[in-house]
C-alpha positions in Angstrom: 146.4 18.4 59.9 147.5 20.3 63.0 145.5 20.5 66.1 145.4 24.4 65.6 144.1 24.2 62.1 141.3 22.0 63.2 140.2 24.2 65.8 140.5 27.3 63.4 138.3 25.3 60.8 135.7 24.3 63.3 135.4 28.0 64.3 134.9 29.0 60.8 132.3 26.3 60.3 130.5 27.3 63.3 130.6 30.9 62.5 129.2 29.9 59.0 126.3 27.9 60.6 125.5 30.9 63.0 125.4 33.2 59.9 123.1 31.0 57.7 120.9 30.4 60.7 120.4 34.2 61.6 119.9 35.1 57.9 118.2 32.2 56.3 116.5 30.4 59.1 115.5 32.4 62.1 113.0 35.4 61.4 114.1 38.9 62.2 110.7 39.4 63.9 109.1 37.5 66.7 106.5 36.0 64.3 106.1 34.2 61.2 104.2 35.1 58.0 100.9 34.0 57.0 99.4 34.8 53.4 96.6 37.0 54.7 98.8 39.4 56.8 102.0 39.1 54.9 100.9 42.1 52.5 98.9 45.0 53.2 95.2 45.1 52.2 95.3 45.9 48.6 94.5 49.6 47.4 91.1 50.7 47.7 89.4 53.2 45.8 86.7 55.8 47.1 83.4 54.3 46.6 80.9 56.2 44.5 78.8 58.5 46.7 81.8 59.3 48.9 84.2 62.0 49.0 87.0 60.2 50.8 88.1 57.1 52.5 88.9 59.1 55.7 87.1 58.2 58.9 85.7 61.8 59.1 84.0 61.6 55.9 82.3 58.3 57.2 81.7 60.2 60.3 79.3 62.6 58.5 76.7 60.1 58.5 77.9 57.5 61.1 78.5 60.1 63.6 78.2 58.1 66.8 80.1 55.2 65.5 83.0 57.7 64.3 83.0 59.3 67.9 83.6 55.7 69.3 86.3 55.0 66.9 88.2 57.9 67.8 88.6 56.8 71.5 89.7 53.5 70.5 93.1 51.9 70.5 92.6 50.9 66.6 92.3 54.6 65.8 95.8 55.1 67.4 97.4 51.7 66.7 100.1 53.6 64.6 100.8 56.7 66.8 100.7 54.7 69.9 103.8 55.4 72.2 104.5 51.8 72.8 104.1 50.8 69.4 106.3 53.5 68.0 109.1 52.4 70.5 108.8 49.1 69.9 108.7 49.5 66.2 112.0 51.4 66.4 113.6 48.6 68.2 112.8 46.4 65.4 114.3 49.1 63.0 111.0 50.2 61.6 110.3 46.8 59.7 107.7 47.2 57.2 105.8 44.1 57.9 104.3 45.5 61.3 102.5 48.3 59.4 100.1 45.4 57.8 98.1 45.2 61.1 98.9 48.8 62.5 98.0 50.5 59.1 96.7 47.8 57.5 95.5 49.5 54.1 98.1 49.6 51.1 96.8 53.3 50.9 98.3 53.9 54.2 101.9 52.5 53.5 105.0 54.4 52.0 106.0 51.3 50.2 104.7 48.5 48.1 105.8 45.1 48.7 106.3 43.1 45.5 107.9 39.9 46.7 109.3 38.5 50.0 111.9 35.9 49.0 112.1 32.7 51.1 109.9 34.5 53.5 112.6 36.7 54.7 111.1 40.1 55.7 114.2 41.9 55.7 114.8 40.9 51.9 111.5 42.0 50.9 111.4 43.5 47.3 109.7 47.2 47.7 109.1 50.1 45.6 107.6 53.6 46.7 103.9 53.6 46.7 102.4 56.6 44.4 99.2 56.0 46.7 100.8 56.5 49.9 98.7 59.1 52.1 100.7 60.1 55.1 97.9 61.6 56.9 95.7 58.7 56.2 98.3 56.6 57.8 97.7 58.2 61.2 94.2 56.8 61.0 95.7 53.3 61.7 92.9 50.7 61.8 90.5 53.1 60.2 86.9 52.4 58.8 88.0 51.3 55.5 90.4 48.6 56.8 87.1 46.6 57.6 84.5 48.1 55.4 85.7 49.1 52.1 86.6 46.4 49.2 86.6 47.1 45.7 84.6 50.3 45.7 81.8 48.9 48.0 80.8 49.3 51.7 80.7 45.9 53.5 78.6 45.4 56.6 76.4 43.2 58.7 73.1 44.2 57.3 71.3 42.6 54.2 69.0 45.6 53.6 71.0 48.7 54.0 69.9 51.7 52.2 72.7 54.3 51.8 74.1 56.9 49.3 77.0 54.6 48.3 77.2 51.0 47.3 76.8 48.2 50.0 77.0 44.7 50.4 76.3 42.2 53.2 79.2 40.2 54.3 78.7 37.5 56.8 81.8 37.6 58.5 80.8 40.7 60.3 78.6 38.5 62.6 81.6 36.0 63.4 85.1 36.1 65.0 86.5 35.8 61.7 86.7 39.6 61.4 89.3 39.7 63.9 91.4 36.7 62.6 93.8 38.5 60.5 95.7 40.6 63.0 94.8 38.7 66.2 96.2 35.3 65.5 99.7 36.0 64.5 101.5 32.8 64.0 105.1 31.3 64.7 107.9 31.3 62.4 110.8 29.1 61.8 112.9 28.5 65.1 109.9 30.0 67.1 108.4 27.4 69.4 105.5 29.4 71.1 102.5 27.3 72.4 100.0 29.3 70.2 102.0 32.0 68.8 103.0 35.4 69.9 99.7 36.9 69.7 97.3 34.2 69.4 94.0 35.4 71.0 92.0 34.1 68.3 93.6 30.5 68.5 93.0 30.8 72.5 89.2 31.5 71.9 88.5 29.0 69.1 86.3 26.3 70.1 86.2 27.2 73.9 83.3 27.6 76.2 82.1 31.1 75.2 82.1 30.0 71.7 79.7 27.3 72.3 77.5 29.6 74.1 77.3 31.9 71.1 79.6 34.7 72.2 82.1 36.1 69.4 84.9 38.5 70.2 82.6 41.4 69.3 80.2 40.4 72.3 82.6 41.9 74.6 84.9 44.3 72.5 82.0 45.8 70.4 79.1 45.4 72.7 75.4 45.6 71.4 73.4 48.8 71.2 70.2 49.6 69.7 70.4 53.1 67.7 70.4 54.2 64.2 73.4 53.2 62.4 73.7 56.3 60.3 71.9 59.7 61.1 68.2 59.7 60.1 68.3 55.9 59.6 66.1 53.2 61.2 67.0 52.0 64.7 68.9 48.8 64.4 70.6 46.3 66.8 74.1 47.1 66.1 77.5 47.4 68.1 79.6 50.1 69.4 82.8 50.5 67.8 85.0 50.6 71.0 87.4 47.7 71.1 88.5 48.0 74.6 91.0 45.5 75.8 94.4 45.1 77.2 95.0 48.6 77.7 91.8 49.2 79.6 91.8 48.6 83.3 88.0 48.5 83.5 87.9 45.7 80.8 90.4 43.8 82.8 88.4 44.2 85.9 85.3 42.7 84.0 87.3 39.6 83.2 88.5 38.7 86.5 86.7 37.6 89.7 88.7 37.8 92.9 87.8 36.3 96.3 89.9 36.4 99.5 89.4 33.9 102.4 91.2 33.3 105.7 91.6 30.2 107.7 90.4 32.0 110.7 88.2 35.0 111.5 89.7 36.1 114.6 93.4 35.4 114.6 95.1 35.9 118.2 98.6 37.0 118.7 101.0 34.1 117.9 98.4 32.4 115.6 99.5 31.5 111.9 97.2 33.0 109.7 96.4 31.4 106.2 95.0 33.6 103.5 94.0 32.4 100.1 93.2 34.7 97.1 91.2 33.0 94.2 91.6 34.5 90.9 89.0 33.5 88.3 89.1 34.2 84.5 85.3 34.7 84.8 84.6 37.0 81.9 87.3 36.7 79.1 86.6 34.1 76.3 90.3 33.7 76.0 93.4 33.3 78.2 94.2 36.1 80.5 96.3 37.8 80.0 96.4 37.6 76.1 97.9 39.3 73.2 101.4 40.6 73.6 103.4 37.9 75.2 105.1 40.7 77.5 101.8 41.1 79.5 101.3 39.5 82.9 99.7 39.7 86.3 101.2 39.9 89.7 99.2 38.7 92.8 100.8 40.3 95.9 100.3 40.0 99.9 101.9 42.5 101.8 101.8 42.7 105.8 102.4 46.3 107.2 102.6 47.8 110.6 100.6 51.1 111.7 103.6 53.1 110.1 103.4 51.5 106.7 106.4 49.5 107.2 106.5 46.4 105.0 107.2 43.3 107.3 106.7 40.8 104.8 105.8 40.6 101.0 104.9 37.5 98.8 104.4 38.0 95.0 103.3 35.6 92.2 103.4 36.1 88.6 100.8 34.8 85.9 101.9 34.9 82.4 104.4 33.5 79.9 108.2 32.7 80.3 110.0 32.9 76.9 113.4 32.4 75.9 114.2 34.7 73.0 117.8 33.7 72.0 118.9 31.8 70.2 115.6 30.3 69.2 112.3 31.5 70.7 111.0 29.1 73.1 107.9 29.3 75.3 109.3 27.6 78.6 106.1 28.1 80.6 102.6 29.2 80.4 100.4 29.6 83.5 97.9 31.8 82.2 94.1 31.0 83.0 92.0 29.5 80.4 88.2 30.9 80.2 86.3 29.9 83.5 89.5 28.5 84.9 90.6 29.5 88.6 93.9 29.7 90.6 94.4 29.8 94.4 97.3 31.9 95.7 98.0 31.0 99.3 99.8 33.2 101.9 100.9 32.3 105.6 102.0 34.6 108.2 102.7 34.1 112.0 101.5 36.8 114.1 104.0 38.1 116.7 103.1 37.7 120.3 102.5 41.4 120.4 101.4 42.1 117.0 100.2 45.6 117.3 98.0 46.9 114.5 99.1 44.9 111.6 97.4 45.0 108.3 97.4 42.5 105.5 96.9 44.1 101.8 96.1 41.9 98.8 96.9 43.5 95.4 96.5 42.2 91.9 98.0 44.3 89.1 98.0 43.8 85.3 101.3 44.7 83.4 101.7 45.6 79.8 105.3 45.1 80.2 108.0 45.1 83.0 109.5 48.0 84.6 112.7 47.1 83.0 111.3 46.9 79.5 109.7 50.3 80.0 112.8 51.9 81.2 114.7 50.2 78.2 112.0 51.6 75.7 112.5 54.9 77.2 116.0 55.3 77.3 117.0 53.4 74.2 113.9 53.7 71.6 112.5 57.1 72.6 109.3 56.0 74.4 107.5 59.3 74.8 104.6 60.3 77.2 103.6 58.9 80.4 100.9 56.3 79.1 100.4 53.8 82.1 101.9 50.2 81.5 100.6 48.6 84.7 97.3 49.0 86.4 96.1 48.0 90.1 93.0 45.7 89.1 92.2 44.9 92.8 93.5 46.0 96.0 92.0 45.3 99.6 93.1 45.8 103.1 92.3 43.5 106.3 93.3 43.8 109.8 95.2 41.2 111.3 93.1 41.0 114.4 89.8 39.7 115.7 88.3 42.1 112.9 89.6 39.9 110.2 86.4 38.1 109.5 84.2 41.0 109.5 86.6 42.6 107.0 86.6 39.6 104.8 82.7 39.6 104.8 82.5 43.4 103.9 85.1 43.1 101.3 83.3 40.5 99.7 80.1 42.4 99.6 81.7 45.5 98.2 83.3 43.4 95.5 79.9 41.9 94.5 78.2 45.4 94.4 81.2 46.8 92.3 81.0 43.9 89.7 77.2 44.4 89.4 77.6 48.1 88.7 80.3 47.3 86.2 78.4 44.6 84.4 79.2 40.8 85.2 79.0 40.2 81.5 79.2 41.8 77.9 75.5 41.9 77.6 74.9 43.8 80.7 77.4 46.3 79.9 76.2 46.8 76.1 74.9 50.3 76.7 77.7 51.5 79.0 
């Protein structure tokens, strides 16, 4: 056998292995399948006493809950511009709908089989019950509350013009498990999975204190659950999270200290920003692996010219090809803190220099945002990064007083926002 023939056979064999790897081993999406979200929630019929499964129909009696739901990311999970752009990037693969429009009633096809767990080979047929308008309701009331013609809920003594049944999982974190604990698949080596918020929470400090996901994301409130009903201790249907700057601010605590209160020209000033995950029961950031924080220190002169900048990142670093490998994860566990240090030597004639500290939360990078706009039709101007905290300090003899004042203002702001979920339950 000639050397050239050996090389040719080796290339063919390698090409065959690559083909088998990408068509039979590596998933075409960034997650694996689990039985409870591999298929849509089965078709649900309209319970007796109701005219429709539409959220507006539920809102006739559950008016306040309906109005809250309309403002939530759950209510817009399908039409969300970021989802639509990412979904287009993933060639509109059907499996994404199982969390963004989870009811079979909302999906255009019925998935009958998924050979070898390959989503691209799924056996599908047209869904005769598909309701395109209902699909736009995304994670709608019935997705959680309707099964087999019965309305499920957290109360054992409910009286209603429709069949009701108490379901204890509404009082546990299990309710969120299906879509907020997406697992890894073959050739995917995440630490907890691509979207593993539930796994990050399970067994941690806040759970031991009796908190569940709903404690923060569905704060408690006393009110009639339905128009004319008795006052009950229920929950607001808001689900604020990673797209809400105020929710991020409640999760973190930020403290800035300096080595010296009154630096002089020529001194080296050391500043430490401490970022604490003070209020989240899971890692921060969580959810989509693209999310991250940046912590910046910026020195400017009186004209606003940047003299020095230092930036650090908190998030996940993931290799996406040829296998998915999570290389590094420096996110903060609940109650964990991290110090970010910045040192700067003042010039002999410093003038009026200021130091800015800035903490930003990013849903995705600038490059990813540009890619989604240019290649995948991302529409709208929805913000994809938020300034969570920004402070300005003079690099002068007034530094100590400014640090003290900044700490006091921060404490007042956190008290007004609500240091924990229970304080903010009425907000």
